[in-house]
VODREN-648035 format. One record per residue (C-alpha): x, y, z; residue number from 1. Coordinates in Angstrom, 3 decimals, m for minus. Example, Ala and Ser with C-alpha at 12.3 -4.5 7.8 and 13.67 -1.06 7.14 Angstrom:
residues 2
          u          v          w     k
     12.300     m4.500      7.800     1
     13.670     m1.060      7.140     2
END
This chain:
residues 708
          u          v          w     k
    m14.900     24.122      5.759     1
    m17.733     22.192      7.338     2
    m19.434     18.958      6.515     3
    m23.146     19.526      5.928     4
    m25.870     16.989      6.547     5
    m27.860     16.337      3.418     6
    m31.597     16.565      3.621     7
    m32.064     13.255      1.889     8
    m30.776      9.784      2.614     9
    m30.173      7.046      0.073    10
    m30.611      3.443      1.148    11
    m29.635      0.895     m1.481    12
    m30.670     m2.622     m0.542    13
    m29.243     m5.776     m2.059    14
    m31.901     m8.442     m1.582    15
    m33.529    m11.374     m3.237    16
    m36.699    m10.610     m5.231    17
    m38.813    m12.457     m2.673    18
    m38.066    m10.006      0.131    19
    m40.796     m7.440      0.604    20
    m39.902     m3.798      0.970    21
    m42.622     m2.652      3.335    22
    m41.951      0.606      5.108    23
    m43.190      1.827      8.445    24
    m44.378      5.392      9.060    25
    m41.554      7.604     10.273    26
    m41.415      8.185     14.045    27
    m38.753     10.457     15.556    28
    m36.389      9.360     18.315    29
    m37.363     10.320     21.842    30
    m35.771     13.444     23.301    31
    m33.455     11.529     25.669    32
    m32.125      9.126     23.012    33
    m31.616     11.985     20.551    34
    m29.640     13.938     23.148    35
    m27.527     10.893     24.153    36
    m26.923     10.000     20.476    37
    m28.148      6.438     20.872    38
    m30.655      4.461     18.857    39
    m34.273      4.660     20.005    40
    m36.689      1.773     19.364    41
    m39.549      4.340     19.252    42
    m41.799      2.481     21.645    43
    m43.701      4.266     24.432    44
    m41.751      4.232     26.670    45
    m38.626      3.227     24.678    46
    m36.311      0.471     25.870    47
    m33.350      2.798     26.627    48
    m35.404      5.106     28.864    49
    m36.988      2.135     30.627    50
    m33.565      0.614     31.250    51
    m32.166      3.819     32.752    52
    m35.326      4.685     34.677    53
    m35.897      8.075     33.060    54
    m39.026      9.667     31.662    55
    m39.472      8.997     27.952    56
    m40.688     12.084     26.095    57
    m41.200     12.379     22.343    58
    m40.990     15.722     20.507    59
    m44.311     17.316     19.690    60
    m43.284     17.953     16.103    61
    m40.576     16.879     13.686    62
    m38.075     19.640     12.825    63
    m38.405     20.826      9.223    64
    m35.991     19.306      6.750    65
    m33.174     21.349      5.372    66
    m33.362     22.503      1.805    67
    m31.931     20.209     m0.823    68
    m28.481     21.249     m1.911    69
    m27.619     21.239     m5.570    70
    m25.329     18.418     m6.668    71
    m22.597     20.849     m7.659    72
    m22.602     22.462     m4.204    73
    m22.777     19.124     m2.439    74
    m19.959     17.517     m4.399    75
    m17.901     20.675     m4.092    76
    m18.085     20.448     m0.299    77
    m17.328     16.725     m0.116    78
    m14.152     16.102     m2.033    79
    m15.958     15.805     m5.358    80
    m18.178     13.000     m4.079    81
    m21.907     13.007     m4.522    82
    m23.287     10.051     m2.632    83
    m26.608     10.284     m4.407    84
    m28.184      7.570     m6.447    85
    m28.958      8.937     m9.943    86
    m32.179      6.923     m9.899    87
    m33.397      8.986     m6.929    88
    m34.336     11.963     m9.055    89
    m37.921     12.888     m8.504    90
    m38.236     10.833     m5.313    91
    m39.518     12.180     m2.028    92
    m37.310     13.213      0.865    93
    m37.797      9.933      2.738    94
    m35.459      6.979      2.527    95
    m36.007      4.742     m0.458    96
    m35.252      1.100     m1.193    97
    m33.849     m0.093     m4.491    98
    m33.618     m3.696     m5.610    99
    m30.082     m4.342     m6.837   100
    m28.784     m7.553     m8.372   101
    m25.838     m8.886     m6.398   102
    m22.882    m10.561     m8.062   103
    m21.991    m13.971     m6.689   104
    m18.438    m14.291     m5.378   105
    m16.123    m17.013     m4.169   106
    m17.201    m19.164     m1.250   107
    m15.408    m18.889      2.092   108
    m13.814    m15.596      1.051   109
    m13.475    m12.907      3.708   110
    m15.628    m10.411      1.816   111
    m17.792    m12.774     m0.187   112
    m21.547    m13.037     m0.223   113
    m23.722    m15.256     m2.333   114
    m26.465    m14.090     m4.638   115
    m29.013    m15.387     m2.139   116
    m27.740    m13.126      0.632   117
    m28.869     m9.560      1.073   118
    m26.979     m6.384      1.733   119
    m27.799     m2.719      1.910   120
    m25.825      0.480      1.551   121
    m26.853      3.569      3.510   122
    m25.378      6.759      2.071   123
    m25.721     10.325      3.239   124
    m23.618     13.484      3.177   125
    m20.410     11.946      1.833   126
    m20.634      8.929      4.146   127
    m21.764      5.377      3.551   128
    m22.349      2.248      5.611   129
    m22.688     m1.215      4.093   130
    m24.689     m3.837      6.008   131
    m25.031     m7.437      4.922   132
    m25.606     m9.459      8.100   133
    m28.981    m11.055      8.717   134
    m29.268     m9.179     12.012   135
    m29.384     m5.827     10.229   136
    m31.015     m6.718      6.942   137
    m33.844     m8.544      8.681   138
    m35.165     m5.189      9.917   139
    m35.232     m3.523      6.503   140
    m38.938     m3.002      7.014   141
    m37.949     m0.381      9.601   142
    m35.744      1.605      7.209   143
    m37.262      4.972      8.163   144
    m35.614      4.293     11.537   145
    m32.340      3.535      9.735   146
    m32.332      7.115      8.461   147
    m32.129      8.364     12.005   148
    m29.414      5.838     12.810   149
    m27.172      7.211     10.084   150
    m28.006     10.804     10.961   151
    m27.227     10.153     14.628   152
    m23.986      8.499     13.553   153
    m23.042     11.565     11.539   154
    m23.864     13.899     14.426   155
    m21.821     11.745     16.760   156
    m18.871     11.973     14.371   157
    m19.181     15.761     14.150   158
    m19.306     16.170     17.926   159
    m16.429     13.783     18.512   160
    m13.779     16.448     18.072   161
    m14.974     18.234     21.208   162
    m14.572     15.138     23.341   163
    m11.650     13.082     24.533   164
    m10.536     10.499     22.018   165
    m11.922      7.086     22.858   166
     m9.574      4.557     24.402   167
     m9.346      2.434     21.249   168
     m8.237      5.341     19.061   169
     m5.768      6.528     21.696   170
     m4.243      3.052     21.751   171
     m3.307      3.407     18.069   172
     m2.810      7.116     17.443   173
     m2.460      8.829     20.817   174
     m3.317     12.464     21.411   175
     m6.727     13.986     21.922   176
     m9.449     15.425     19.746   177
     m9.334     18.834     21.473   178
     m6.057     20.129     20.102   179
     m6.162     22.610     17.216   180
     m4.127     21.592     14.185   181
     m3.950     24.989     12.517   182
     m0.398     25.661     13.726   183
      0.827     22.350     12.291   184
     m0.186     23.203      8.719   185
      2.392     24.708      6.364   186
      1.867     28.132      4.861   187
     m0.623     28.413      1.964   188
      2.287     28.714     m0.493   189
      3.925     25.567      0.866   190
      0.588     23.746      0.879   191
      0.303     24.347     m2.841   192
      3.932     23.284     m3.439   193
      3.329     20.055     m1.530   194
      0.168     19.460     m3.525   195
      2.014     19.945     m6.819   196
      4.704     17.539     m5.607   197
      1.989     15.035     m4.758   198
      0.426     15.407     m8.210   199
      3.757     14.852     m9.963   200
      5.403     12.217     m7.771   201
      2.738     10.255     m5.896   202
     m0.644     10.452     m7.581   203
      0.403      8.953    m10.969   204
      1.359      5.683     m9.252   205
     m1.767      5.298     m7.098   206
     m4.588      7.474     m8.551   207
     m6.899      7.330     m5.536   208
     m7.700     11.047     m5.606   209
     m9.475     13.019     m8.327   210
     m6.938     15.779     m8.914   211
     m9.183     18.586    m10.259   212
    m11.822     18.434     m7.508   213
     m9.321     17.947     m4.667   214
     m7.210     20.851     m5.906   215
    m10.164     23.218     m5.765   216
    m10.941     22.125     m2.221   217
     m7.306     22.423     m1.183   218
     m7.050     25.980     m2.464   219
    m10.152     26.977     m0.529   220
     m9.065     25.147      2.628   221
     m5.598     26.741      2.642   222
     m7.242     30.146      2.953   223
     m9.387     29.121      5.913   224
     m7.635     26.404      7.881   225
     m9.637     27.057     11.044   226
    m12.878     26.019      9.358   227
    m11.715     23.037      7.288   228
    m13.667     19.825      7.923   229
    m11.998     17.179     10.076   230
    m12.177     14.612      7.238   231
    m10.514     16.838      4.675   232
     m7.925     18.012      7.212   233
     m6.817     14.395      7.664   234
     m6.459     14.155      3.894   235
     m4.401     17.348      3.779   236
     m1.864     16.091      6.324   237
     m1.583     12.753      4.536   238
     m0.891     14.594      1.290   239
      1.884     16.551      3.028   240
      3.444     13.312      4.331   241
      3.431     11.454      1.029   242
      4.717     14.480     m0.876   243
      7.665     14.825      1.503   244
      8.750     11.195      1.290   245
      9.082     11.583     m2.483   246
     11.607     14.416     m2.122   247
     15.273     14.192     m1.202   248
     16.518     15.830      1.979   249
     18.353     18.479     m0.063   250
     15.246     19.295     m2.109   251
     13.153     19.686      1.037   252
     15.744     22.004      2.576   253
     15.944     24.117     m0.577   254
     12.192     24.362     m1.164   255
     10.830     24.643      2.372   256
     13.842     25.904      4.310   257
     13.646     23.137      6.928   258
     15.023     19.650      7.391   259
     13.020     16.818      5.915   260
     13.032     14.835      9.179   261
     11.642     17.802     11.121   262
      8.798     18.393      8.685   263
      7.943     14.704      8.509   264
      7.619     14.500     12.291   265
      5.410     17.579     12.274   266
      3.066     16.445      9.514   267
      2.855     12.864     10.749   268
      1.867     14.172     14.145   269
     m0.741     16.362     12.465   270
     m2.054     13.362     10.543   271
     m2.375     11.250     13.697   272
     m4.259     13.996     15.505   273
     m6.468     14.591     12.467   274
     m7.354     10.896     12.317   275
     m8.254     11.004     15.999   276
    m10.500     14.012     15.404   277
    m12.151     12.266     12.448   278
    m12.900      9.198     14.602   279
    m10.951      6.825     12.409   280
    m12.195      3.646     14.111   281
    m15.867      4.440     13.537   282
    m15.940      6.847     10.602   283
    m17.947      6.085      7.492   284
    m16.197      8.727      5.365   285
    m14.382      7.634      2.226   286
    m12.218     10.775      2.476   287
    m10.790      9.550      5.781   288
    m10.046      6.174      4.222   289
     m8.260      7.865      1.309   290
     m6.210      9.831      3.830   291
     m5.375      6.722      5.854   292
     m4.186      4.804      2.782   293
     m1.908      7.704      1.851   294
     m0.591      7.830      5.413   295
      0.236      4.111      5.353   296
      2.046      4.556      2.038   297
      4.126      7.347      3.551   298
      5.077      5.156      6.528   299
      5.812      1.953      4.643   300
      9.540      2.489      4.107   301
     10.348      3.555      7.671   302
      8.099      1.480      9.902   303
      7.709     m2.067     11.094   304
      6.008     m4.105      8.336   305
      3.961     m5.989     10.944   306
      2.573     m2.701     12.229   307
      1.779     m1.440      8.737   308
      0.101     m4.736      7.870   309
     m1.973     m4.605     11.049   310
     m3.040     m1.054     10.245   311
     m3.896     m2.217      6.731   312
     m6.352     m4.482      8.522   313
     m7.919     m1.381     10.071   314
     m8.137      0.177      6.608   315
     m9.700     m3.007      5.247   316
    m12.358     m2.909      7.955   317
    m13.039      0.741      7.132   318
    m13.398     m0.203      3.464   319
    m15.735     m3.052      4.278   320
    m17.763     m0.769      6.516   321
    m18.434      1.702      3.712   322
    m19.058     m1.067      1.189   323
    m15.916     m0.507     m0.854   324
    m15.624     m4.250     m1.470   325
    m18.897     m4.161     m3.430   326
    m18.830     m2.615     m6.874   327
    m20.547      0.752     m6.992   328
    m22.448     m0.127    m10.159   329
    m24.230     m2.844     m8.191   330
    m25.098     m0.382     m5.441   331
    m26.681      2.223     m7.676   332
    m23.914      4.749     m7.062   333
    m22.907      7.445     m9.520   334
    m20.365      6.859    m12.280   335
    m17.866      9.205    m10.654   336
    m17.855      7.752     m7.165   337
    m17.955      4.200     m8.549   338
    m14.682      4.874    m10.384   339
    m13.049      6.482     m7.343   340
    m14.140      3.607     m5.115   341
    m12.722      1.043     m7.565   342
     m9.364      2.799     m7.635   343
     m9.205      3.087     m3.866   344
    m10.170     m0.543     m3.268   345
     m7.538     m1.885     m5.669   346
     m4.774      0.285     m4.195   347
     m5.710     m0.787     m0.680   348
     m5.721     m4.437     m1.723   349
     m2.251     m4.081     m3.291   350
     m0.917     m2.347     m0.179   351
     m2.355     m5.084      2.023   352
     m0.804     m7.796     m0.147   353
      2.665     m6.226     m0.339   354
      2.851     m5.448      3.371   355
      1.695     m8.986      4.137   356
      4.522    m10.312      1.994   357
      6.996     m8.071      3.840   358
      5.704     m9.526      7.108   359
      6.274    m13.085      5.908   360
      2.576    m13.764      5.366   361
      1.057    m15.211      2.207   362
     m1.703    m12.770      1.404   363
     m4.920    m14.106     m0.027   364
     m5.311    m10.864     m2.002   365
     m8.747     m9.796     m0.764   366
     m9.685     m8.099     m4.002   367
     m9.713    m11.508     m5.665   368
    m12.707    m12.464     m3.528   369
    m14.603     m9.195     m3.936   370
    m16.853     m8.244     m6.823   371
    m15.201     m4.881     m7.486   372
    m14.566     m4.356    m11.185   373
    m11.242     m3.017    m12.483   374
    m10.922      0.763    m12.792   375
    m11.660      2.217    m16.211   376
     m8.940      3.521    m18.514   377
     m9.924      7.158    m18.010   378
     m7.991     10.321    m17.261   379
     m9.075     12.565    m14.412   380
    m10.218     15.104    m16.978   381
    m12.734     12.537    m18.263   382
    m14.409     12.359    m14.849   383
    m16.700     14.853    m13.173   384
    m18.766     14.478     m9.999   385
    m21.854     15.677    m11.892   386
    m21.532     13.350    m14.880   387
    m24.571     11.253    m15.768   388
    m23.152      9.177    m18.648   389
    m20.133      6.904    m18.699   390
    m17.376      8.397    m20.888   391
    m15.752      6.324    m23.572   392
    m12.687      4.440    m22.356   393
     m9.334      5.114    m23.990   394
     m7.233      2.520    m25.770   395
     m3.587      2.435    m24.837   396
     m1.559      4.341    m22.257   397
     m3.260      7.081    m20.258   398
     m2.433      8.617    m16.888   399
     m3.876      5.370    m15.449   400
     m1.254      3.191    m17.173   401
      0.778      2.348    m14.044   402
     m2.296      1.584    m11.949   403
     m3.883     m0.524    m14.694   404
     m0.644     m2.439    m15.271   405
     m0.563     m3.436    m11.595   406
     m4.246     m4.265    m11.771   407
     m3.634     m6.466    m14.825   408
     m1.093     m8.402    m12.789   409
     m3.754     m8.992    m10.123   410
     m6.279    m10.154    m12.722   411
     m3.658    m12.506    m14.154   412
     m3.019    m14.019    m10.723   413
     m6.762    m14.335    m10.238   414
     m7.024    m16.408    m13.412   415
     m4.011    m18.624    m12.715   416
     m4.094    m18.977     m8.926   417
     m6.321    m22.045     m9.209   418
     m4.063    m23.787    m11.731   419
     m2.574    m25.990     m9.001   420
     m5.840    m26.416     m7.159   421
     m5.641    m23.025     m5.464   422
     m3.722    m24.369     m2.467   423
     m0.907    m21.799     m2.607   424
     m2.873    m18.609     m3.235   425
     m1.720    m15.601     m5.259   426
      1.416    m16.352     m7.265   427
      2.007    m19.558     m5.307   428
      1.150    m21.670     m8.343   429
      4.524    m20.658     m9.820   430
      6.339    m22.459     m6.995   431
      4.026    m25.460     m6.876   432
      5.609    m28.801     m7.702   433
      2.248    m30.082     m8.967   434
      2.279    m27.704    m11.931   435
      4.650    m28.497    m14.845   436
      7.220    m25.870    m15.726   437
      5.754    m25.635    m19.230   438
      2.430    m24.451    m17.829   439
      4.159    m21.924    m15.631   440
      5.991    m20.547    m18.658   441
      2.704    m20.451    m20.533   442
      1.171    m18.383    m17.742   443
      4.059    m15.896    m17.747   444
      3.931    m15.660    m21.550   445
      0.241    m14.821    m21.295   446
      1.000    m11.983    m18.872   447
      3.756    m10.692    m21.132   448
      1.504    m10.756    m24.199   449
     m1.240     m8.925    m22.318   450
      1.181     m6.197    m21.341   451
      2.462     m5.894    m24.898   452
     m0.955     m5.627    m26.530   453
     m2.672     m3.455    m23.914   454
      0.046     m1.057    m22.806   455
      3.652     m1.430    m23.926   456
      3.060     m0.782    m27.609   457
      1.464      2.555    m26.679   458
      4.027      3.743    m24.131   459
      6.050      6.838    m24.975   460
      9.396      6.373    m23.222   461
      9.944     10.145    m23.133   462
      7.043     10.466    m20.667   463
      8.198      9.670    m17.091   464
      5.023      7.803    m16.135   465
      5.071      5.707    m19.304   466
      8.737      4.888    m18.797   467
      8.121      3.874    m15.199   468
      5.117      1.758    m16.176   469
      7.086      0.028    m18.914   470
      9.868     m0.760    m16.456   471
      7.308     m2.102    m14.003   472
      5.784     m4.436    m16.574   473
      9.169     m5.757    m17.748   474
     10.255     m6.268    m14.137   475
      7.034     m8.105    m13.219   476
      7.409    m10.505    m16.143   477
     11.072    m11.194    m15.295   478
     10.267    m11.645    m11.620   479
      7.525    m14.157    m12.444   480
      9.902    m16.117    m14.676   481
     12.478    m16.099    m11.889   482
      9.822    m17.317     m9.448   483
      8.877    m20.144    m11.820   484
     12.536    m21.230    m12.211   485
     13.712    m20.303     m8.714   486
     16.452    m22.546     m7.266   487
     14.256    m23.203     m4.215   488
     12.328    m25.791     m6.196   489
     15.549    m27.743     m6.793   490
     16.221    m28.228     m3.104   491
     14.953    m31.800     m3.201   492
     16.639    m32.630     m6.501   493
     19.915    m31.081     m5.395   494
     21.019    m30.395     m8.978   495
     20.488    m27.618    m11.510   496
     21.639    m28.108    m15.063   497
     24.168    m25.702    m16.512   498
     21.676    m24.486    m19.105   499
     19.064    m23.795    m16.415   500
     21.589    m21.928    m14.276   501
     22.556    m19.721    m17.197   502
     18.901    m19.020    m17.973   503
     18.147    m18.047    m14.374   504
     21.244    m15.871    m14.342   505
     20.113    m14.010    m17.464   506
     16.680    m13.383    m15.909   507
     18.290    m12.027    m12.730   508
     20.505     m9.779    m14.811   509
     17.428     m8.275    m16.467   510
     15.851     m7.726    m13.047   511
     18.783     m5.843    m11.531   512
     19.410     m3.906    m14.768   513
     15.806     m2.705    m14.682   514
     16.055     m1.799    m11.003   515
     19.292      0.145    m11.447   516
     17.922      1.923    m14.508   517
     14.847      3.060    m12.554   518
     17.060      4.295     m9.742   519
     19.669      6.113    m11.824   520
     17.638      7.331    m14.811   521
     16.850     11.024    m14.609   522
     13.358     10.519    m16.005   523
     12.233      8.365    m13.073   524
     13.800     10.281    m10.169   525
     10.392     11.485     m8.989   526
      9.335      7.877     m8.402   527
     12.307      6.727     m6.291   528
     10.061      6.586     m3.213   529
      8.411      3.586     m4.885   530
     11.601      2.032     m6.303   531
     13.408      2.021     m2.945   532
     10.778     m0.312     m1.512   533
     11.514     m3.041     m4.056   534
     15.206     m4.019     m3.869   535
     15.535     m7.344     m5.781   536
     17.179     m9.282     m2.971   537
     16.565    m12.744     m4.439   538
     18.178    m11.815     m7.751   539
     21.213    m10.289     m6.029   540
     21.722    m13.342     m3.827   541
     21.483    m15.799     m6.723   542
     23.902    m13.851     m8.898   543
     26.476    m13.662     m6.095   544
     26.300    m17.433     m5.772   545
     26.832    m17.878     m9.486   546
     29.650    m15.336     m9.812   547
     32.003    m17.552     m7.793   548
     32.599    m19.823    m10.755   549
     31.501    m17.697    m13.674   550
     34.775    m18.073    m15.540   551
     34.829    m18.553    m19.283   552
     31.463    m16.871    m19.669   553
     30.838    m13.554    m21.387   554
     33.582    m11.310    m19.975   555
     31.699     m8.077    m20.671   556
     28.579     m9.443    m19.034   557
     30.505    m10.529    m15.947   558
     32.078     m7.108    m15.573   559
     28.658     m5.469    m15.962   560
     27.113     m7.733    m13.332   561
     29.760     m6.898    m10.753   562
     29.361     m3.203    m11.547   563
     25.570     m3.401    m11.077   564
     25.849     m5.302     m7.801   565
     28.421     m2.796     m6.606   566
     26.149      0.168     m7.414   567
     23.002     m1.304     m5.923   568
     24.453     m2.646     m2.705   569
     26.894      0.224     m2.141   570
     23.992      2.622     m2.251   571
     21.987      0.491      0.173   572
     25.049      0.082      2.403   573
     25.474      3.861      2.657   574
     21.793      4.323      3.487   575
     22.078      1.806      6.323   576
     25.565      2.702      7.548   577
     24.444      4.363     10.782   578
     21.802      1.818     11.667   579
     22.250     m1.469     13.595   580
     23.387     m4.465     11.600   581
     20.634     m6.959     10.876   582
     21.183    m10.690     10.279   583
     20.445    m10.130      6.594   584
     23.100     m7.455      6.253   585
     25.739     m9.465      8.088   586
     24.995    m12.415      5.816   587
     24.996    m10.241      2.689   588
     28.313     m8.636      3.665   589
     29.898    m12.052      4.048   590
     28.321    m13.398      0.885   591
     29.631    m10.497     m1.185   592
     33.158    m10.849      0.186   593
     33.229    m14.628     m0.259   594
     31.794    m14.390     m3.763   595
     34.484    m11.870     m4.743   596
     37.238    m13.975     m3.127   597
     36.126    m17.109     m4.977   598
     35.765    m15.147     m8.211   599
     39.299    m13.700     m8.190   600
     40.724    m17.087     m7.149   601
     39.150    m18.616    m10.231   602
     40.540    m15.851    m12.439   603
     44.062    m16.364    m11.071   604
     43.843    m20.135    m11.631   605
     42.795    m19.488    m15.231   606
     45.559    m16.845    m15.601   607
     43.082    m14.090    m16.398   608
     43.785    m10.423    m15.762   609
     42.365     m9.063    m12.483   610
     39.279     m6.867    m12.353   611
     39.096     m3.589    m10.417   612
     37.927     m4.162     m6.879   613
     34.266     m3.156     m6.347   614
     33.800     m0.235     m3.982   615
     31.586     m2.307     m1.704   616
     34.417     m4.820     m1.144   617
     36.738     m2.026     m0.041   618
     34.050     m0.548      2.213   619
     33.283     m3.864      3.870   620
     36.981     m4.645      4.331   621
     37.630     m1.244      5.908   622
     34.740     m1.748      8.296   623
     36.042     m5.166      9.290   624
     39.511     m3.747      9.921   625
     38.017     m1.083     12.209   626
     36.151     m3.784     14.102   627
     39.309     m5.818     14.820   628
     40.786     m3.591     17.607   629
     37.450     m3.555     19.424   630
     37.210     m7.323     19.280   631
     40.776     m7.769     20.454   632
     40.021     m5.498     23.416   633
     36.898     m7.439     24.201   634
     34.583     m4.594     23.273   635
     31.568     m6.115     21.574   636
     28.375     m4.263     20.832   637
     26.327     m7.411     21.161   638
     26.105    m11.055     20.120   639
     26.112    m11.642     16.418   640
     23.084    m13.357     14.914   641
     23.241    m17.120     14.690   642
     23.672    m18.221     11.091   643
     24.042    m22.013     11.390   644
     23.523    m22.875      7.737   645
     25.831    m20.186      6.428   646
     28.500    m21.304      8.888   647
     30.519    m18.087      8.741   648
     32.535    m16.484     11.490   649
     33.648    m12.900     10.958   650
     37.402    m13.168     10.350   651
     40.215    m10.805     11.191   652
     41.705     m9.288      8.134   653
     43.741     m6.404      6.908   654
     43.350     m4.731      3.565   655
     46.085     m3.886      1.103   656
     45.214     m2.187     m2.158   657
     47.413     m3.292     m5.045   658
     48.368     m0.957     m7.886   659
     45.616     m2.484     m9.987   660
     43.025     m1.518     m7.399   661
     42.408     m5.077     m6.235   662
     42.404     m6.478     m2.742   663
     44.914     m9.307     m2.471   664
     43.778    m12.802     m1.609   665
     45.788    m12.680      1.596   666
     43.448     m9.974      2.808   667
     40.650    m12.532      3.139   668
     40.972    m14.760      6.185   669
     40.960    m18.515      5.727   670
     38.164    m19.027      8.203   671
     35.708    m17.986      5.492   672
     36.516    m21.010      3.351   673
     33.756    m23.134      4.870   674
     31.073    m20.891      3.411   675
     28.401    m23.174      1.947   676
     26.763    m21.737     m1.168   677
     24.568    m24.655     m2.183   678
     20.941    m24.137     m3.308   679
     19.867    m25.638      0.020   680
     20.766    m22.332      1.658   681
     17.688    m20.654      0.176   682
     15.573    m21.547      3.174   683
     18.052    m19.733      5.396   684
     18.098    m16.707      3.115   685
     14.305    m16.629      3.230   686
     14.460    m16.491      7.013   687
     17.030    m13.694      6.942   688
     14.979    m11.661      4.474   689
     11.909    m12.077      6.671   690
     13.823    m11.068      9.789   691
     15.151     m8.004      8.005   692
     11.650     m6.918      7.048   693
     10.441     m7.465     10.595   694
     13.318     m6.045     12.618   695
     15.306     m3.564     10.546   696
     12.833     m0.717     10.918   697
     12.021      1.986     13.382   698
      8.892      2.416     15.441   699
      8.151      5.851     14.047   700
      4.547      5.002     13.271   701
      3.477      4.808     16.893   702
      5.939      7.173     18.553   703
      5.197     10.787     19.232   704
      7.575     13.655     19.663   705
      8.210     15.240     23.018   706
      5.788     18.080     22.395   707
      2.873     15.673     22.415   708
END
């Protein structure tokens, strides 16, 4: 599958009405510049030949243009994309200039431009380049030369696979562009199974690919892997990676007959090599960007958040390069590609924001400063690369419901982020002391009402995607209320009223109930790859603090809370059992044990019957008992993290299970009694959570297996 060069180039220029659009007669590049794939200034002799002291020779005639491909053929060969301006019909084969009104955006934003500034989009053969600097746009009178620039760029991309990968790409991805990837692909049958897994498990939550057109391409490519284009091959490997991370190890073994870890290493290696072949650092292909976003999603749970966030920066630069931060309707692009570009930009912006948060950085949410409109409420079946008219949007829940719900959250933050003067950015207004709590509640109520009227009333809970979207919306609302009432804001006051503590506790209970339901409900099992990335740490920590003295409250609720905490953390504990202990996990282990100790002490003082011991308490106690002989013998794996505020030293203890299934108070050492659980500890917990995100990962993203 090859990538053809179209015979016609579209140049869409964003300029003020006062700028003239004079064009110069077309002059070909000199022979030397064309061979070296560099830009020629078309003087006699040209600057490049003069500089290198070579004879400057121009061709005696211009090669004939290739025939114009039909839109159906062109879009079929380019992932369903037709980078043709509908207004170009009937135009000549030369580059054209279109005046396009530019939307004004926020000042000082990383992607913003004012209405007085100019920009232009060059599109050709499934590629696009957006230029908005004065250096480039000032030479728009030489746009016939710009056609050759883009064509040379495309030729350079196509020839890149036969050369060594440039140093910059090797620094990130490693490998070379010479190696064939055919042997790394799965069999055609397994390719289709992975694609179906992607359609069911991944695509509903991100919607950056048009399923019908990609499926047709995938079927054709699987029958001729040796001829697949380098851009689409990168997309194929990224699809394999994301599909695999959504399956359990047992499912992978049963379906594909190999271990999940082995296949992931193989397909991630294939993806890295495919990106190198596609020239990821200088490509102008939207297909490569789609592939890279999928690859980052597949790596998010197992790689260093700082690395993922840095690579999101690469993706953002790719998006800016192809003009994804400008709405396609303002660039004269087709309805189909405008919709796909909107979806891709929003997903990339969300990924950038969430990985920034995991890295301890307050993201400025770049999509808030761009003029990209929200995606339309349309199913994939409503879209076609050849469509000329915008279809009618649906009302209610479609296959875009999850994506649109997340987008609605972004639009809500965009409206409210300036409520406190815009100093905090994003959801920071909810933690600002300058904004009254009543206004914060008003903001959250507005979000809740929007969800109810736009989506929730239409959701069918028997449909997995609808159920997942409904859970997302409920969780977002609860999380925003928790953020608005979070104990951090009481650090200076040093006191939280009993009524406020109970209210915060009830919100946290809703958060962890929703999380556990998503994890354990059969209908949402296909989406666990997304759920696992969003453990509600803050809610768990707050509830453990409160459970120490939660005596006399609703007995059934208290039992349910301990059961939920036990399920959630026991599962996480098992997943992390064979990995090094992080400061967060050491602190959480101690917090859970101290909270349980204080809780049963209170029950004994009030002469209440004991509760069954949570499984996580037994597991942590057994682990501590195993550690005691090593410590007595002086065998220590390494220094424990310094936790000055928590003030806990790991104590020696033995465990004795009573007939009731409880661990006796004597099993907890007295040196844990100085554990400080005041609200002031939130700053320390924030640091531990940040350290966990930064350190408790592997470096799988940049490592290569021995065969490389």
